[in-house]
C-alpha positions in Angstrom: -100.8 -20.5 25.7 -99.9 -17.1 27.2 -98.1 -16.2 24.0 -101.3 -16.8 22.0 -103.3 -14.7 24.3 -100.8 -11.8 24.2 -100.6 -12.0 20.4 -104.4 -12.0 20.2 -104.5 -9.0 22.4 -102.0 -7.2 20.1 -104.1 -8.2 17.1 -107.2 -6.7 18.9 -105.3 -3.4 19.5 -103.9 -3.0 16.0 -107.3 -2.5 14.4 -108.5 0.4 16.6 -105.1 2.0 16.6 -104.9 1.8 12.8 -108.3 3.3 12.4 -107.5 6.1 14.9 -104.1 6.8 13.1 -105.7 6.8 9.7 -108.3 9.3 10.9 -105.7 11.6 12.5 -103.5 11.3 9.4 -106.4 12.6 7.2 -107.5 15.2 9.7 -104.0 16.7 10.3 -102.8 16.1 6.8 -105.7 18.0 5.3 -105.5 21.1 7.4 -102.3 22.5 5.9 -103.2 21.9 2.3 -106.6 23.5 2.8 -105.1 26.6 4.4 -102.4 26.7 1.7 -105.0 26.4 -1.1 -107.1 29.2 0.4 -104.2 31.5 0.7 -103.0 30.7 -2.8 -106.3 31.4 -4.4 -106.8 34.6 -2.4 -103.4 35.8 -3.6 -104.0 34.8 -7.2 -107.3 36.7 -7.2 -105.6 39.7 -5.7 -102.9 39.5 -8.4 -105.5 39.2 -11.2 -107.3 42.2 -9.8 -104.1 44.3 -9.9 -103.0 43.1 -13.3 -105.9 41.8 -15.4 -103.7 41.5 -18.5 -101.7 38.7 -16.9 -104.8 36.7 -15.9 -103.9 33.7 -18.2 -100.4 33.4 -16.8 -101.5 33.8 -13.2 -104.3 31.2 -13.6 -102.0 28.7 -15.3 -99.4 29.1 -12.5 -102.2 28.9 -9.9 -103.4 25.6 -11.1 -99.9 24.1 -11.2 -99.4 25.3 -7.6 -102.7 24.0 -6.5 -101.8 20.6 -7.9 -98.6 20.5 -5.9 -100.4 21.6 -2.7 -103.2 19.0 -3.2 -100.6 16.2 -3.7 -99.8 16.5 0.1 -103.4 15.7 1.0 -103.4 12.8 -1.5 -100.2 11.4 0.1 -102.0 11.5 3.5 -105.0 9.8 1.9 -102.8 7.0 0.5 -101.1 6.5 3.9 -104.5 6.3 5.6 -105.7 3.7 3.0 -102.6 1.6 3.6 -103.2 1.7 7.3 -106.8 0.6 6.9 -106.6 -2.0 4.1 -102.9 -3.1 3.7 -101.6 -2.7 7.2 -98.2 -4.4 7.4 -98.7 -5.0 11.1 -101.6 -7.4 10.5 -99.4 -9.8 8.5 -96.7 -9.7 11.2 -99.1 -10.6 14.0 -101.0 -13.2 12.0 -97.8 -14.8 11.0 -96.6 -14.8 14.6 -99.9 -16.4 15.7 -99.6 -19.1 13.1 -96.0 -19.8 14.1 -97.1 -20.0 17.7 -99.7 -22.6 16.8 -102.7 -20.3 17.3 
């Protein structure tokens, strides 16, 4: 009986910790890409102002670079979704509860 209670307690902790971790993942994981994108765009605009003839090349390279920078934030988003909706810890605890007879 004590094992069921401890597993239930763990199950009650996994939810809030997963939500907190998903929030922190998105918060921290979005700061660096946002700063990087801002710096990249500012530098691209400065480069276009200095060499207007190369605007097409700079713009094309800018968009490729922004896509790579944005992929970091997308990875953080995917990790947050996994923690919220496909959390592997849920299955472990639920399986342990079922095995223990709870």
